Gaussian input, Z-matrix of N, CA and C with variables (Angstrom, degrees):
# hf/3-21g

backbone

0 1
 N
 C     1     B1
 C     2     B2     1     A1
 N     3     B3     2     A2     1     D1
 C     4     B4     3     A3     2     D2
 C     5     B5     4     A4     3     D3
 N     6     B6     5     A5     4     D4
 C     7     B7     6     A6     5     D5
 C     8     B8     7     A7     6     D6
 N     9     B9     8     A8     7     D7
 C    10    B10     9     A9     8     D8
 C    11    B11    10    A10     9     D9
 N    12    B12    11    A11    10    D10
 C    13    B13    12    A12    11    D11
 C    14    B14    13    A13    12    D12
 N    15    B15    14    A14    13    D13
 C    16    B16    15    A15    14    D14
 C    17    B17    16    A16    15    D15
 N    18    B18    17    A17    16    D16
 C    19    B19    18    A18    17    D17
 C    20    B20    19    A19    18    D18
 N    21    B21    20    A20    19    D19
 C    22    B22    21    A21    20    D20
 C    23    B23    22    A22    21    D21
 N    24    B24    23    A23    22    D22
 C    25    B25    24    A24    23    D23
 C    26    B26    25    A25    24    D24
 N    27    B27    26    A26    25    D25
 C    28    B28    27    A27    26    D26
 C    29    B29    28    A28    27    D27
 N    30    B30    29    A29    28    D28
 C    31    B31    30    A30    29    D29
 C    32    B32    31    A31    30    D30
 N    33    B33    32    A32    31    D31
 C    34    B34    33    A33    32    D32
 C    35    B35    34    A34    33    D33
 N    36    B36    35    A35    34    D34
 C    37    B37    36    A36    35    D35
 C    38    B38    37    A37    36    D36
 N    39    B39    38    A38    37    D37
 C    40    B40    39    A39    38    D38
 C    41    B41    40    A40    39    D39
 N    42    B42    41    A41    40    D40
 C    43    B43    42    A42    41    D41
 C    44    B44    43    A43    42    D42
 N    45    B45    44    A44    43    D43
 C    46    B46    45    A45    44    D44
 C    47    B47    46    A46    45    D45
 N    48    B48    47    A47    46    D46
 C    49    B49    48    A48    47    D47
 C    50    B50    49    A49    48    D48
 N    51    B51    50    A50    49    D49
 C    52    B52    51    A51    50    D50
 C    53    B53    52    A52    51    D51
 N    54    B54    53    A53    52    D52
 C    55    B55    54    A54    53    D53
 C    56    B56    55    A55    54    D54
 N    57    B57    56    A56    55    D55
 C    58    B58    57    A57    56    D56
 C    59    B59    58    A58    57    D57
 N    60    B60    59    A59    58    D58
 C    61    B61    60    A60    59    D59
 C    62    B62    61    A61    60    D60
 N    63    B63    62    A62    61    D61
 C    64    B64    63    A63    62    D62
 C    65    B65    64    A64    63    D63
 N    66    B66    65    A65    64    D64
 C    67    B67    66    A66    65    D65
 C    68    B68    67    A67    66    D66
 N    69    B69    68    A68    67    D67
 C    70    B70    69    A69    68    D68
 C    71    B71    70    A70    69    D69
 N    72    B72    71    A71    70    D70
 C    73    B73    72    A72    71    D71
 C    74    B74    73    A73    72    D72
 N    75    B75    74    A74    73    D73
 C    76    B76    75    A75    74    D74
 C    77    B77    76    A76    75    D75
 N    78    B78    77    A77    76    D76
 C    79    B79    78    A78    77    D77
 C    80    B80    79    A79    78    D78
 N    81    B81    80    A80    79    D79
 C    82    B82    81    A81    80    D80
 C    83    B83    82    A82    81    D81
 N    84    B84    83    A83    82    D82
 C    85    B85    84    A84    83    D83
 C    86    B86    85    A85    84    D84
 N    87    B87    86    A86    85    D85
 C    88    B88    87    A87    86    D86
 C    89    B89    88    A88    87    D87
 N    90    B90    89    A89    88    D88
 C    91    B91    90    A90    89    D89
 C    92    B92    91    A91    90    D90
 N    93    B93    92    A92    91    D91
 C    94    B94    93    A93    92    D92
 C    95    B95    94    A94    93    D93
 N    96    B96    95    A95    94    D94
 C    97    B97    96    A96    95    D95
 C    98    B98    97    A97    96    D96
 N    99    B99    98    A98    97    D97
 C   100   B100    99    A99    98    D98
 C   101   B101   100   A100    99    D99
 N   102   B102   101   A101   100   D100
 C   103   B103   102   A102   101   D101
 C   104   B104   103   A103   102   D102
 N   105   B105   104   A104   103   D103
 C   106   B106   105   A105   104   D104
 C   107   B107   106   A106   105   D105
 N   108   B108   107   A107   106   D106
 C   109   B109   108   A108   107   D107
 C   110   B110   109   A109   108   D108
 N   111   B111   110   A110   109   D109
 C   112   B112   111   A111   110   D110
 C   113   B113   112   A112   111   D111
 N   114   B114   113   A113   112   D112
 C   115   B115   114   A114   113   D113
 C   116   B116   115   A115   114   D114
 N   117   B117   116   A116   115   D115
 C   118   B118   117   A117   116   D116
 C   119   B119   118   A118   117   D117
 N   120   B120   119   A119   118   D118
 C   121   B121   120   A120   119   D119
 C   122   B122   121   A121   120   D120
 N   123   B123   122   A122   121   D121
 C   124   B124   123   A123   122   D122
 C   125   B125   124   A124   123   D123
 N   126   B126   125   A125   124   D124
 C   127   B127   126   A126   125   D125
 C   128   B128   127   A127   126   D126
 N   129   B129   128   A128   127   D127
 C   130   B130   129   A129   128   D128
 C   131   B131   130   A130   129   D129
 N   132   B132   131   A131   130   D130
 C   133   B133   132   A132   131   D131
 C   134   B134   133   A133   132   D132
 N   135   B135   134   A134   133   D133
 C   136   B136   135   A135   134   D134
 C   137   B137   136   A136   135   D135
 N   138   B138   137   A137   136   D136
 C   139   B139   138   A138   137   D137
 C   140   B140   139   A139   138   D138
 N   141   B141   140   A140   139   D139
 C   142   B142   141   A141   140   D140
 C   143   B143   142   A142   141   D141
 N   144   B144   143   A143   142   D142
 C   145   B145   144   A144   143   D143
 C   146   B146   145   A145   144   D144

   B1=1.5644
   B2=1.4639
   B3=1.4711
   B4=1.5760
   B5=1.4747
   B6=1.3478
   B7=1.4013
   B8=1.5590
   B9=1.3048
   B10=1.4270
   B11=1.4854
   B12=1.4255
   B13=1.3941
   B14=1.5788
   B15=1.3962
   B16=1.4363
   B17=1.4375
   B18=1.3001
   B19=1.5593
   B20=1.5322
   B21=1.3512
   B22=1.5341
   B23=1.5030
   B24=1.3437
   B25=1.4843
   B26=1.5552
   B27=1.2374
   B28=1.5104
   B29=1.4559
   B30=1.3927
   B31=1.5486
   B32=1.5834
   B33=1.2818
   B34=1.4707
   B35=1.6140
   B36=1.3171
   B37=1.5712
   B38=1.3963
   B39=1.3907
   B40=1.3880
   B41=1.4704
   B42=1.3498
   B43=1.5762
   B44=1.5291
   B45=1.3781
   B46=1.4255
   B47=1.5758
   B48=1.3008
   B49=1.4236
   B50=1.5077
   B51=1.4166
   B52=1.3977
   B53=1.4698
   B54=1.3509
   B55=1.4151
   B56=1.4968
   B57=1.2843
   B58=1.4526
   B59=1.5955
   B60=1.3061
   B61=1.4614
   B62=1.5318
   B63=1.2287
   B64=1.4848
   B65=1.4229
   B66=1.4231
   B67=1.4856
   B68=1.4738
   B69=1.3695
   B70=1.4593
   B71=1.4910
   B72=1.3232
   B73=1.5079
   B74=1.5335
   B75=1.2150
   B76=1.4589
   B77=1.5568
   B78=1.2544
   B79=1.5020
   B80=1.5490
   B81=1.2219
   B82=1.5016
   B83=1.5518
   B84=1.2640
   B85=1.4265
   B86=1.4605
   B87=1.3056
   B88=1.4001
   B89=1.5959
   B90=1.3257
   B91=1.5378
   B92=1.5347
   B93=1.3116
   B94=1.4559
   B95=1.4965
   B96=1.3639
   B97=1.4186
   B98=1.5287
   B99=1.3588
   B100=1.5627
   B101=1.5775
   B102=1.1318
   B103=1.5254
   B104=1.5137
   B105=1.2348
   B106=1.5691
   B107=1.5465
   B108=1.3168
   B109=1.5159
   B110=1.5384
   B111=1.3379
   B112=1.3437
   B113=1.5697
   B114=1.4361
   B115=1.4745
   B116=1.4352
   B117=1.3138
   B118=1.4533
   B119=1.5879
   B120=1.2514
   B121=1.6784
   B122=1.4345
   B123=1.4030
   B124=1.4834
   B125=1.4820
   B126=1.3221
   B127=1.4469
   B128=1.6110
   B129=1.3361
   B130=1.5105
   B131=1.5418
   B132=1.4292
   B133=1.4638
   B134=1.5064
   B135=1.3039
   B136=1.4683
   B137=1.6392
   B138=1.2471
   B139=1.4060
   B140=1.5004
   B141=1.2934
   B142=1.4780
   B143=1.6971
   B144=1.3617
   B145=1.3521
   B146=1.3765
   A1=103.23
   A2=110.64
   A3=112.68
   A4=111.93
   A5=120.25
   A6=125.90
   A7=110.10
   A8=117.26
   A9=121.77
   A10=114.60
   A11=118.56
   A12=119.48
   A13=110.09
   A14=114.12
   A15=115.28
   A16=113.71
   A17=118.51
   A18=127.15
   A19=109.54
   A20=115.30
   A21=118.50
   A22=111.24
   A23=115.67
   A24=119.19
   A25=108.60
   A26=119.43
   A27=121.29
   A28=114.13
   A29=116.68
   A30=122.02
   A31=110.11
   A32=113.52
   A33=117.65
   A34=113.36
   A35=110.17
   A36=116.94
   A37=118.73
   A38=117.32
   A39=118.98
   A40=115.62
   A41=113.72
   A42=116.85
   A43=103.64
   A44=114.53
   A45=121.19
   A46=108.63
   A47=115.69
   A48=123.62
   A49=111.29
   A50=119.33
   A51=119.61
   A52=107.09
   A53=118.39
   A54=122.69
   A55=108.20
   A56=121.40
   A57=125.70
   A58=108.14
   A59=109.09
   A60=114.16
   A61=112.92
   A62=122.14
   A63=120.18
   A64=109.16
   A65=117.29
   A66=129.15
   A67=104.93
   A68=114.51
   A69=122.57
   A70=112.06
   A71=111.30
   A72=123.26
   A73=116.76
   A74=117.84
   A75=127.73
   A76=114.05
   A77=114.01
   A78=116.92
   A79=109.61
   A80=116.32
   A81=124.97
   A82=114.27
   A83=121.90
   A84=117.60
   A85=115.26
   A86=123.19
   A87=130.70
   A88=108.82
   A89=113.23
   A90=113.87
   A91=115.28
   A92=118.97
   A93=118.81
   A94=115.71
   A95=118.22
   A96=123.91
   A97=110.02
   A98=112.72
   A99=117.80
   A100=112.76
   A101=119.73
   A102=120.70
   A103=107.18
   A104=120.65
   A105=125.90
   A106=107.85
   A107=113.72
   A108=116.94
   A109=111.50
   A110=125.53
   A111=120.91
   A112=111.96
   A113=111.49
   A114=115.70
   A115=113.92
   A116=118.25
   A117=125.27
   A118=104.49
   A119=118.73
   A120=124.53
   A121=103.25
   A122=123.22
   A123=124.05
   A124=111.73
   A125=120.83
   A126=128.54
   A127=115.32
   A128=105.94
   A129=112.63
   A130=111.86
   A131=114.91
   A132=119.94
   A133=107.42
   A134=113.12
   A135=118.20
   A136=107.56
   A137=115.27
   A138=124.05
   A139=111.21
   A140=113.09
   A141=115.97
   A142=99.78
   A143=108.92
   A144=116.67
   A145=118.37
   D1=124.76
   D2=177.20
   D3=-80.05
   D4=-175.34
   D5=-173.04
   D6=-75.88
   D7=-37.88
   D8=175.56
   D9=-59.55
   D10=-43.06
   D11=-178.83
   D12=-67.89
   D13=-36.79
   D14=177.01
   D15=-59.11
   D16=-46.09
   D17=179.87
   D18=-59.00
   D19=-37.80
   D20=177.14
   D21=-62.51
   D22=-43.36
   D23=-175.21
   D24=-72.23
   D25=-27.64
   D26=179.43
   D27=-85.77
   D28=-10.57
   D29=-176.33
   D30=-56.34
   D31=-39.55
   D32=-174.20
   D33=-70.44
   D34=-21.68
   D35=174.41
   D36=-88.74
   D37=-9.58
   D38=-179.15
   D39=-77.85
   D40=154.28
   D41=176.46
   D42=-140.73
   D43=156.47
   D44=-177.04
   D45=-69.61
   D46=139.95
   D47=173.28
   D48=-102.54
   D49=129.63
   D50=-179.10
   D51=-105.73
   D52=129.08
   D53=-173.36
   D54=-104.47
   D55=124.16
   D56=-179.82
   D57=-105.84
   D58=146.59
   D59=173.63
   D60=-136.45
   D61=160.68
   D62=-177.22
   D63=-95.94
   D64=123.69
   D65=-175.81
   D66=-125.90
   D67=119.04
   D68=170.09
   D69=47.30
   D70=39.62
   D71=168.05
   D72=92.02
   D73=6.52
   D74=175.49
   D75=-135.77
   D76=161.51
   D77=-175.89
   D78=-97.67
   D79=141.78
   D80=-175.62
   D81=-141.52
   D82=138.30
   D83=174.59
   D84=-65.04
   D85=143.17
   D86=-176.42
   D87=-70.67
   D88=-33.22
   D89=178.96
   D90=-69.24
   D91=-11.18
   D92=174.71
   D93=-91.71
   D94=1.92
   D95=-178.42
   D96=-73.10
   D97=150.23
   D98=174.20
   D99=-78.71
   D100=177.14
   D101=-168.50
   D102=-65.01
   D103=-38.38
   D104=-176.93
   D105=-64.59
   D106=-55.62
   D107=-179.01
   D108=-68.51
   D109=-25.03
   D110=176.18
   D111=-70.28
   D112=-35.37
   D113=174.07
   D114=-66.11
   D115=-34.10
   D116=-174.52
   D117=-73.43
   D118=-46.41
   D119=174.41
   D120=-49.31
   D121=-56.20
   D122=-171.11
   D123=-56.18
   D124=-29.17
   D125=-173.75
   D126=-83.40
   D127=-19.25
   D128=-176.22
   D129=-63.84
   D130=146.79
   D131=175.69
   D132=-100.51
   D133=151.08
   D134=-179.91
   D135=-85.78
   D136=136.37
   D137=-174.28
   D138=-84.28
   D139=126.13
   D140=-176.90
   D141=-129.30
   D142=133.20
   D143=179.36
   D144=-91.45

């Protein structure tokens, strides 16, 4: 079975994942961002201590 066929079989089990981020002290879903804020979010770097 190739990779594409496996993905087709699993499609029915998939569900949407909502990503939240902290903006100005509160959490907000990334999908509700406007175009500018979405681009800014994609450019962010992960903080590692």
